[in-house]
VOPAGU-2260 file (C-alpha; in pm, 1 decimal, decimal comma):
REM VOPAGU-2260
SITE   aa  ch    i         X         Y         Z
SITE  MET   A    0   -1972,4    -852,5   -1463,4
SITE  THR   A    1   -1864,5    -934,2   -1819,8
SITE  ASP   A    2   -1691,9    -597,7   -1856,9
SITE  LEU   A    3   -1446,5    -672,6   -1576,3
SITE  LYS   A    4   -1083,7    -707,3   -1679,9
SITE  ARG   A    5    -894,7   -1024,8   -1600,0
SITE  THR   A    6    -537,3   -1062,8   -1481,6
SITE  PRO   A    7    -306,2   -1325,6   -1635,7
SITE  LEU   A    8    -374,3   -1545,3   -1330,0
SITE  HIS   A    9    -754,2   -1539,4   -1360,5
SITE  ALA   A   10    -787,6   -1898,3   -1484,2
SITE  LEU   A   11    -556,9   -2021,1   -1207,0
SITE  HIS   A   12    -765,7   -1843,9    -941,5
SITE  VAL   A   13   -1081,9   -2010,0   -1072,3
SITE  GLU   A   14    -907,8   -2348,2   -1085,5
SITE  LEU   A   15    -802,8   -2305,5    -721,9
SITE  GLY   A   16   -1163,3   -2237,1    -615,4
SITE  ALA   A   17   -1137,3   -1865,3    -551,0
SITE  ARG   A   18   -1445,6   -1656,3    -485,1
SITE  MET   A   19   -1413,2   -1384,2    -745,4
SITE  VAL   A   20   -1540,7   -1028,9    -701,9
SITE  GLY   A   21   -1527,1    -706,8    -898,6
SITE  PHE   A   22   -1253,4    -479,8    -764,9
SITE  THR   A   23   -1136,0    -156,2    -933,5
SITE  GLY   A   24   -1261,3    -288,2   -1266,5
SITE  TYR   A   25   -1096,6    -630,7   -1237,8
SITE  ASP   A   26   -1232,4    -975,4   -1156,5
SITE  MET   A   27   -1020,6   -1055,9    -850,3
SITE  PRO   A   28   -1004,9   -1332,9    -588,0
SITE  VAL   A   29   -1138,2   -1214,1    -252,7
SITE  GLN   A   30   -1069,4   -1550,3     -86,6
SITE  PHE   A   31    -982,3   -1912,0    -156,0
SITE  PRO   A   32   -1153,0   -2220,2      -4,1
SITE  ASP   A   33    -962,6   -2204,2     327,1
SITE  GLY   A   34   -1112,2   -1861,3     396,4
SITE  ILE   A   35    -984,0   -1518,0     496,0
SITE  MET   A   36    -891,2   -1601,2     855,7
SITE  ALA   A   37    -681,3   -1900,9     753,5
SITE  GLU   A   38    -517,5   -1710,2     466,9
SITE  HIS   A   39    -429,7   -1423,4     700,0
SITE  SER   A   40    -273,1   -1655,0     958,8
SITE  TRP   A   41     -87,6   -1851,3     690,3
SITE  THR   A   42      76,4   -1534,1     560,5
SITE  ARG   A   43     184,4   -1434,9     910,4
SITE  SER   A   44     354,5   -1771,5     969,0
SITE  ASN   A   45     448,8   -1903,3     622,3
SITE  ALA   A   46     426,4   -1736,6     279,0
SITE  GLY   A   47     123,3   -1610,5      91,8
SITE  LEU   A   48     106,5   -1549,8    -282,7
SITE  PHE   A   49    -104,7   -1250,4    -389,9
SITE  ASP   A   50    -205,9   -1144,5    -739,5
SITE  VAL   A   51    -168,8    -766,0    -758,6
SITE  SER   A   52    -157,9    -744,7   -1137,9
SITE  HIS   A   53    -439,3    -489,9   -1131,8
SITE  MET   A   54    -192,9    -228,4   -1008,1
SITE  GLY   A   55     -46,6      16,9   -1257,7
SITE  GLN   A   56     316,9     -25,4   -1363,4
SITE  VAL   A   57     481,5     271,6   -1532,5
SITE  ILE   A   58     830,7     350,0   -1665,0
SITE  LEU   A   59     967,8     705,7   -1679,6
SITE  SER   A   60    1255,1     720,5   -1929,1
SITE  GLY   A   61    1401,6     909,8   -2222,8
SITE  ALA   A   62    1638,3    1140,0   -2033,1
SITE  PRO   A   63    1930,9    1111,3   -1788,7
SITE  ILE   A   64    1815,8     976,1   -1451,7
SITE  VAL   A   65    1906,1    1305,2   -1279,7
SITE  ASP   A   66    1667,0    1488,1   -1510,7
SITE  ILE   A   67    1394,4    1227,9   -1465,6
SITE  ALA   A   68    1431,0    1254,9   -1087,5
SITE  ALA   A   69    1417,6    1635,0   -1097,3
SITE  ALA   A   70    1105,8    1626,7   -1312,8
SITE  PHE   A   71     933,3    1370,7   -1092,0
SITE  GLU   A   72    1004,5    1586,9    -785,4
SITE  THR   A   73     766,6    1846,5    -931,2
SITE  LEU   A   74     486,4    1590,5    -874,4
SITE  VAL   A   75     577,8    1435,3    -538,9
SITE  PRO   A   76     708,8    1572,8    -205,9
SITE  MET   A   77     971,4    1296,9    -186,2
SITE  ASP   A   78    1348,9    1309,4    -230,4
SITE  VAL   A   79    1375,1    1145,2    -571,1
SITE  ALA   A   80    1716,8    1288,0    -659,7
SITE  GLY   A   81    1870,2    1130,9    -349,2
SITE  LEU   A   82    1730,3     783,9    -413,0
SITE  GLY   A   83    2014,6     547,2    -491,7
SITE  GLU   A   84    2017,3     308,3    -785,1
SITE  GLY   A   85    1846,3     -17,4    -695,7
SITE  ARG   A   86    1637,7     144,8    -422,3
SITE  GLN   A   87    1263,4     207,2    -390,4
SITE  ARG   A   88    1065,5     468,6    -197,6
SITE  TYR   A   89     703,3     533,1     -96,3
SITE  GLY   A   90     550,7     840,2    -258,6
SITE  LEU   A   91     240,3    1057,5    -281,0
SITE  PHE   A   92      69,4    1250,0    -558,1
SITE  LEU   A   93     -89,3    1565,3    -412,1
SITE  ASN   A   94    -339,1    1821,1    -537,0
SITE  ASP   A   95    -291,0    2197,0    -515,7
SITE  SER   A   96    -439,4    2198,5    -164,5
SITE  GLY   A   97    -199,2    1929,2     -43,8
SITE  GLY   A   98    -465,8    1655,2     -50,1
SITE  ILE   A   99    -354,0    1305,2    -145,5
SITE  LEU   A  100    -450,2    1202,2    -499,9
SITE  ASP   A  101    -280,7     862,0    -471,0
SITE  ASP   A  102       0,8     683,4    -293,5
SITE  LEU   A  103     258,8     493,7    -493,0
SITE  MET   A  104     600,9     330,4    -501,9
SITE  PHE   A  105     888,8     446,5    -720,7
SITE  ALA   A  106    1228,0     289,8    -783,8
SITE  ASN   A  107    1556,7     408,8    -931,7
SITE  ARG   A  108    1650,0     149,7   -1195,5
SITE  GLY   A  109    1967,6     325,5   -1309,5
SITE  ASP   A  110    1848,3     467,3   -1639,9
SITE  HIS   A  111    1477,9     506,5   -1557,6
SITE  LEU   A  112    1224,3     532,5   -1277,1
SITE  TYR   A  113     981,5     245,2   -1226,4
SITE  VAL   A  114     654,2     355,2   -1067,8
SITE  VAL   A  115     371,2     140,7    -927,6
SITE  VAL   A  116      35,9     311,6    -867,6
SITE  ASN   A  117    -300,4     200,8    -732,2
SITE  ALA   A  118    -540,9      29,5    -970,4
SITE  ALA   A  119    -831,7     265,8    -905,3
SITE  CYS   A  120    -615,8     570,5    -976,6
SITE  LYS   A  121    -385,1     447,6   -1251,9
SITE  ALA   A  122    -559,8     612,5   -1548,1
SITE  ALA   A  123    -561,3     949,5   -1371,3
SITE  ASP   A  124    -204,7     900,3   -1244,4
SITE  ILE   A  125     -71,2     816,6   -1588,9
SITE  ALA   A  126    -253,9    1112,6   -1742,5
SITE  ARG   A  127    -111,2    1335,0   -1468,5
SITE  MET   A  128     244,5    1216,3   -1533,6
SITE  LYS   A  129     209,3    1252,8   -1909,9
SITE  ALA   A  130      72,5    1606,5   -1879,9
SITE  ALA   A  131     346,9    1715,5   -1641,1
SITE  LEU   A  132     649,5    1528,6   -1774,2
SITE  GLU   A  133     615,9    1474,9   -2149,2
SITE  PRO   A  134     772,8    1535,0   -2395,6
SITE  GLY   A  135    1096,6    1574,1   -2201,9
SITE  ILE   A  136    1031,5    1250,5   -2012,7
SITE  THR   A  137     864,3     949,7   -2176,3
SITE  VAL   A  138     581,5     801,9   -1967,3
SITE  THR   A  139     512,4     439,2   -2063,5
SITE  GLU   A  140     245,2     221,4   -1906,1
SITE  VAL   A  141     364,0    -138,5   -1873,7
SITE  THR   A  142      80,5    -349,8   -2010,4
SITE  ASP   A  143     250,5    -685,0   -2066,2
SITE  ARG   A  144     362,9    -778,0   -1716,4
SITE  ALA   A  145     178,8    -928,7   -1420,7
SITE  LEU   A  146     258,1    -834,3   -1061,3
SITE  LEU   A  147     278,6   -1092,5    -782,6
SITE  ALA   A  148     347,9   -1045,9    -412,5
SITE  LEU   A  149     508,7   -1321,7    -206,7
SITE  GLN   A  150     466,4   -1224,4     157,5
SITE  GLY   A  151     549,3   -1379,8     492,5
SITE  PRO   A  152     842,2   -1506,2     701,5
SITE  GLN   A  153     908,1   -1794,8     461,4
SITE  ALA   A  154     911,5   -1573,5     150,9
SITE  GLU   A  155    1290,2   -1539,0     146,8
SITE  THR   A  156    1351,1   -1913,4     175,2
SITE  VAL   A  157    1097,7   -1989,6     -98,3
SITE  LEU   A  158    1222,8   -1729,7    -347,0
SITE  ALA   A  159    1587,9   -1807,7    -271,9
SITE  GLY   A  160    1512,0   -2159,1    -393,5
SITE  LEU   A  161    1472,1   -2002,2    -738,3
SITE  ASN   A  162    1754,1   -1748,7    -709,8
SITE  ALA   A  163    1975,7   -1717,3    -402,0
SITE  SER   A  164    2058,0   -1352,8    -479,9
SITE  VAL   A  165    1728,7   -1241,3    -325,5
SITE  ILE   A  166    1870,1   -1324,1      19,4
SITE  ASP   A  167    2101,8   -1024,9      -6,3
SITE  MET   A  168    1819,1    -783,1     -84,7
SITE  ALA   A  169    1722,9    -553,6     203,6
SITE  PHE   A  170    1385,6    -387,0     257,5
SITE  MET   A  171    1310,2    -154,7     -38,1
SITE  ASP   A  172    1588,2    -292,4    -256,1
SITE  VAL   A  173    1496,0    -355,3    -621,1
SITE  ALA   A  174    1675,1    -573,5    -874,9
SITE  THR   A  175    1633,6    -762,6   -1200,0
SITE  VAL   A  176    1632,4   -1128,6   -1099,5
SITE  ALA   A  177    1604,6   -1445,0   -1308,5
SITE  LEU   A  178    1330,4   -1666,9   -1165,8
SITE  ASP   A  179    1283,1   -2002,0   -1338,8
SITE  GLY   A  180    1480,3   -1860,3   -1631,5
SITE  VAL   A  181    1254,9   -1554,5   -1665,5
SITE  GLU   A  182    1373,0   -1195,2   -1617,6
SITE  CYS   A  183    1168,5   -1046,8   -1331,4
SITE  TRP   A  184    1174,2    -707,9   -1163,3
SITE  VAL   A  185    1183,6    -783,1    -791,9
SITE  SER   A  186    1149,2    -548,8    -494,4
SITE  ARG   A  187    1176,7    -647,6    -130,3
SITE  SER   A  188     856,4    -481,4     -18,7
SITE  GLY   A  189     486,7    -543,0      28,2
SITE  TYR   A  190     157,0    -442,0     181,5
SITE  THR   A  191     124,8    -685,2     471,2
SITE  GLY   A  192     379,7    -571,7     728,5
SITE  GLU   A  193     563,6    -899,3     670,6
SITE  ASP   A  194     892,1    -959,8     493,7
SITE  GLY   A  195     842,6   -1041,1     128,8
SITE  TYR   A  196     883,1    -953,0    -235,1
SITE  GLU   A  197     684,4    -798,2    -516,8
SITE  ILE   A  198     759,1    -956,1    -853,2
SITE  SER   A  199     687,0    -805,6   -1195,5
SITE  VAL   A  200     688,1   -1091,9   -1447,3
SITE  PRO   A  201     599,1   -1102,6   -1818,9
SITE  ASP   A  202     234,0   -1198,8   -1868,1
SITE  ARG   A  203     316,2   -1512,1   -2062,9
SITE  HIS   A  204     524,9   -1649,8   -1775,8
SITE  ALA   A  205     305,9   -1538,0   -1485,3
SITE  GLU   A  206      97,0   -1851,1   -1444,0
SITE  ALA   A  207     397,3   -2084,6   -1466,3
SITE  LEU   A  208     583,0   -1881,9   -1201,1
SITE  ALA   A  209     276,3   -1871,9    -976,1
SITE  ARG   A  210     231,2   -2249,2   -1006,5
SITE  LEU   A  211     598,9   -2305,1    -928,8
SITE  LEU   A  212     575,4   -2090,5    -615,1
SITE  LEU   A  213     249,2   -2256,6    -508,1
SITE  SER   A  214     410,6   -2598,9    -544,9
SITE  GLN   A  215     621,0   -2515,5    -238,2
SITE  ASP   A  216     474,9   -2643,4      87,8
SITE  ALA   A  217     518,0   -2303,3     253,6
SITE  VAL   A  218     314,9   -2113,8      -7,1
SITE  ALA   A  219     -62,7   -2073,1     -32,5
SITE  PRO   A  220    -278,5   -1848,7    -255,0
SITE  ILE   A  221    -418,0   -1545,4     -72,6
SITE  GLY   A  222    -706,6   -1320,5    -173,7
SITE  LEU   A  223    -801,3    -956,8    -130,0
SITE  GLY   A  224    -982,8   -1021,5     198,5
SITE  ALA   A  225    -670,3   -1129,6     384,3
SITE  ARG   A  226    -466,2    -863,4     206,2
SITE  ASP   A  227    -695,7    -606,4     365,1
SITE  SER   A  228    -685,7    -753,8     716,8
SITE  LEU   A  229    -306,4    -789,3     700,1
SITE  ARG   A  230    -249,7    -428,2     592,0
SITE  LEU   A  231    -497,7    -305,5     854,8
SITE  GLU   A  232    -309,3    -484,7    1135,0
SITE  ALA   A  233       9,8    -334,0     988,6
SITE  GLY   A  234    -142,6      15,7    1011,4
SITE  LEU   A  235    -106,4      74,8     636,3
SITE  CYS   A  236    -337,1     316,5     454,5
SITE  LEU   A  237    -580,5     208,7     184,9
SITE  TYR   A  238    -627,5     480,9     -73,8
SITE  GLY   A  239    -986,0     601,6    -103,3
SITE  HIS   A  240   -1053,7     500,1     255,6
SITE  ASP   A  241    -781,4     608,0     502,4
SITE  ILE   A  242    -638,6     871,3     267,7
SITE  ASP   A  243    -797,3    1068,9     -14,9
SITE  GLU   A  244    -805,2    1413,9    -172,5
SITE  SER   A  245    -926,5    1567,9     154,1
SITE  THR   A  246    -633,0    1427,7     353,4
SITE  LEU   A  247    -298,0    1602,6     397,6
SITE  PRO   A  248      12,4    1393,5     476,4
SITE  ALA   A  249      56,7    1523,5     832,8
SITE  GLU   A  250    -297,3    1428,6     938,0
SITE  ALA   A  251    -250,0    1084,0     787,5
SITE  GLY   A  252      68,3    1030,3     988,2
SITE  LEU   A  253     277,8    1028,4     671,0
SITE  ASN   A  254     532,6    1300,3     754,0
SITE  TRP   A  255     798,0    1026,7     759,8
SITE  ALA   A  256     752,8     987,0     382,9
SITE  ILE   A  257     864,7    1346,5     315,3
SITE  GLN   A  258    1241,9    1353,6     336,1
SITE  LYS   A  259    1446,6    1639,9     480,1
SITE  ALA   A  260    1551,0    1769,7     137,9
SITE  ARG   A  261    1189,3    1857,7      49,3
SITE  ARG   A  262    1088,5    2001,4     387,9
SITE  ALA   A  263    1113,5    2360,0     507,0
SITE  GLY   A  264    1480,8    2456,1     509,6
SITE  GLY   A  265    1576,2    2156,8     296,7
SITE  ALA   A  266    1798,6    2165,6      -9,9
SITE  ARG   A  267    1496,6    2145,7    -240,4
SITE  GLU   A  268    1220,4    2277,1     -18,2
SITE  GLY   A  269     873,7    2267,1    -168,6
SITE  GLY   A  270     828,9    2275,1    -543,4
SITE  PHE   A  271     551,0    2014,8    -540,6
SITE  PRO   A  272     172,1    2056,9    -561,8
SITE  GLY   A  273      21,5    2184,3    -236,6
SITE  ALA   A  274     365,0    2252,5     -85,6
SITE  ASP   A  275     258,6    2563,3     106,2
SITE  ALA   A  276     -31,0    2384,8     276,9
SITE  VAL   A  277     165,4    2066,4     340,8
SITE  LEU   A  278     470,1    2236,4     490,5
SITE  ALA   A  279     255,7    2475,2     697,8
SITE  GLN   A  280      63,3    2185,9     849,8
SITE  MET   A  281     384,6    1994,8     917,9
SITE  ALA   A  282     515,8    2299,0    1106,8
SITE  ALA   A  283     200,6    2382,2    1302,6
SITE  GLY   A  284      69,0    2030,7    1353,7
SITE  PRO   A  285    -260,6    1898,0    1217,3
SITE  ALA   A  286    -598,6    1956,2    1380,7
SITE  ARG   A  287    -686,1    1589,3    1331,9
SITE  LYS   A  288    -486,2    1268,9    1317,7
SITE  ARG   A  289    -519,3     916,5    1183,7
SITE  VAL   A  290    -523,2     679,6    1479,2
SITE  GLY   A  291    -549,9     313,0    1558,7
SITE  LEU   A  292    -865,1     206,5    1741,8
SITE  ARG   A  293    -951,3    -104,4    1942,3
SITE  PRO   A  294   -1326,9    -161,2    1984,9
SITE  GLU   A  295   -1428,2    -337,4    2304,2
SITE  GLY   A  296   -1565,4    -687,6    2268,6
SITE  ARG   A  297   -1547,6    -906,1    1959,2
SITE  ALA   A  298   -1765,2    -716,9    1711,1
SITE  PRO   A  299   -1576,9    -515,7    1445,8
SITE  MET   A  300   -1657,3    -153,8    1373,7
SITE  ARG   A  301   -1621,0     -88,4    1004,4
SITE  GLU   A  302   -1565,9     203,8     770,6
SITE  GLY   A  303   -1814,8     486,5     811,5
SITE  VAL   A  304   -1890,4     439,4    1181,9
SITE  ALA   A  305   -1924,7     781,5    1344,4
SITE  LEU   A  306   -1703,2     858,2    1645,6
SITE  PHE   A  307   -1801,0    1065,0    1950,0
SITE  ALA   A  308   -1611,3    1192,1    2252,6
SITE  GLY   A  309   -1877,9    1080,8    2500,6
SITE  ALA   A  310   -2122,9     795,9    2549,9
SITE  GLU   A  311   -2416,4    1037,8    2522,9
SITE  GLY   A  312   -2476,6    1370,8    2350,4
SITE  GLY   A  313   -2223,4    1588,0    2175,2
SITE  ASP   A  314   -2133,7    1628,8    1812,0
SITE  GLN   A  315   -1953,5    1373,5    1600,0
SITE  VAL   A  316   -1576,3    1415,7    1632,5
SITE  GLY   A  317   -1445,7    1162,7    1381,5
SITE  THR   A  318   -1506,9     865,5    1156,1
SITE  ILE   A  319   -1370,6     515,1    1116,1
SITE  THR   A  320   -1202,5     478,5     777,4
SITE  SER   A  321   -1104,0     108,3     795,6
SITE  GLY   A  322   -1218,2    -161,9    1032,9
SITE  GLY   A  323   -1247,7    -535,7    1071,1
SITE  PHE   A  324   -1137,0    -833,2    1275,6
SITE  GLY   A  325    -762,9    -870,5    1331,2
SITE  PRO   A  326    -684,5   -1243,3    1337,5
SITE  THR   A  327    -330,5   -1191,6    1469,8
SITE  VAL   A  328    -448,2    -940,5    1730,5
SITE  GLY   A  329    -736,1   -1169,7    1824,0
SITE  GLY   A  330    -998,7    -896,7    1819,1
SITE  PRO   A  331   -1145,4    -609,1    1621,1
SITE  VAL   A  332    -918,2    -332,3    1497,3
SITE  ALA   A  333    -986,6      -9,2    1314,1
SITE  MET   A  334    -832,8     313,9    1194,9
SITE  GLY   A  335    -992,8     654,1    1173,4
SITE  TYR   A  336    -952,0    1026,0    1226,7
SITE  LEU   A  337    -990,8    1212,2    1554,8
SITE  PRO   A  338    -916,0    1566,6    1673,7
SITE  THR   A  339    -554,0    1589,1    1788,1
SITE  GLU   A  340    -664,6    1639,8    2149,3
SITE  LEU   A  341    -838,5    1300,5    2142,8
SITE  ALA   A  342    -566,8    1116,8    1948,5
SITE  ALA   A  343    -338,2    1011,0    2234,5
SITE  PRO   A  344    -310,8     635,3    2299,9
SITE  ASP   A  345    -547,2     497,5    2566,4
SITE  THR   A  346    -804,8     772,4    2504,8
SITE  THR   A  347   -1160,6     637,0    2507,3
SITE  VAL   A  348   -1403,3     739,8    2234,0
SITE  PHE   A  349   -1736,6     594,6    2124,7
SITE  GLY   A  350   -1854,8     452,2    1794,0
SITE  GLU   A  351   -2222,8     463,8    1707,1
SITE  LEU   A  352   -2370,3     136,2    1582,6
SITE  ARG   A  353   -2744,1     103,3    1524,6
SITE  GLY   A  354   -2812,4     402,8    1746,1
SITE  LYS   A  355   -2600,1     275,6    2033,5
SITE  ARG   A  356   -2260,0     416,4    2131,3
SITE  LEU   A  357   -1994,3     159,2    2211,0
SITE  PRO   A  358   -1643,6     230,5    2348,1
SITE  LEU   A  359   -1316,3     214,9    2157,2
SITE  THR   A  360    -964,2     279,1    2282,9
SITE  VAL   A  361    -712,3     477,5    2081,4
SITE  ALA   A  362    -413,8     248,3    2014,2
SITE  LYS   A  363     -63,3     290,3    1877,0
SITE  LEU   A  364      -5,1     187,0    1517,3
SITE  PRO   A  365      81,8     -63,9    1388,2
SITE  PHE   A  366    -128,6    -321,4    1570,4
SITE  VAL   A  367     121,8    -588,8    1463,2
SITE  ALA   A  368     490,9    -494,2    1444,5
SITE  ALA   A  369     647,8    -500,7    1098,8
SITE  ASN   A  370     885,9    -783,0    1010,5
SITE  PHE   A  371    1071,0    -612,2     724,6
SITE  LYS   A  372    1433,1    -712,6     659,8
SITE  ARG   A  373    1631,8    -397,6     729,4
C-alpha cells in the first residue's frame, strides 16, 4: 500500500479515525468512526464534508473562449459554445462507437474552461485532450489544488458563514470565492443528490479550510462508503460500473445531457466521436436501459448479480451494475440494465444469488428526489 498517493487531507483523515482504503491509486477514507449509515443520514439532514482531491482538475486555455469551446465540442456531445460564463455542465467523453470513456464536469470561467474528470480515468482523459486540442489549446493539469465537497441541506448556511455570496449561487453556477481569505473555485454541485458545493482550494490551505468547516456543528467528515450509497439513492452513475466503454448515452438514460444543438437537426449536429451511433440510437431507442431496482426483503443485491425474466429457466436478461442498502429508502436499492421491454416501472425480474432467484421490482430513478437549488 506504500505506493498509494495521498491527498492533502490524508493526515486529517487519519487523525479523525478514518478507515483508509486504496481507491483509484489513492489512500482514501472509506468511513469514519460513526460508520457509513450514520454518515449517509447526516449528509441527508445536515452537511457532510467529502475529500474528492483524487479527481482530476484540468484547465483549457491559450485561445479565445469561443475557440476553446469549439475545440472541446469535437470531444464531447454537449453544447459547450452555448454554456454561459460562470456556468457548469455535465459531459461525456465517447469512443468512436459511442461508448462512454468517462463522465466529467466542465465550466466556462470566462477566459478558459475548467474540467473535472474521474480519478481512475484522468491520465487517459488528459492524454486524450492533449492529443486532440494542443497546440492550439493549452491543456494544463492542476496539481496544486485539493477538491472538497460540502453536501447536504445545511451546506449553504455553513458556507455562507464564510462568504455570503454563495447564497446567490444556483445549481451548476461556478465562481471564484474567498473562503477564510483564500481564493477558491466554487461550484454549486455535487454527487449526492443534495444541495451543496464543490470547492477547489490550494493544497497548502486545504487542511485549514477543512478544519474550519468541520468546526461547525452541522458538518461531519464523510467517507467513500456513504458517498456511494448517497449517489446510488440519487440514481447517479458511477463510471466503470453503471457506465463504461460498452455503454451508449441513450441506454444509460443520459440523453438529457446532450443538448439540442448537438442532436440531429441541431445547429451543430454531431461532430463528436461516435456521433452516428449515438444519434441513431437516440432516434430509434435503445434495446436495453439502465433502470432502478428494488430487491424484496432487506438483503442487498450487489454489482454483478445476474438478472432473469422468470423465477425459473430462461437466459440471463441483464446485470446489476450498482447495489447496496439505501439508508434513506430504508431498504436495498440497485441499478442495472434490462431489455427495454422489461424496463417499465413495477416490472418484476429475478436476481440470482447463490443459485437461488429472488424477485426485484423495476423502480423509477432517482430513489430519493434531488434537493438541488434551482
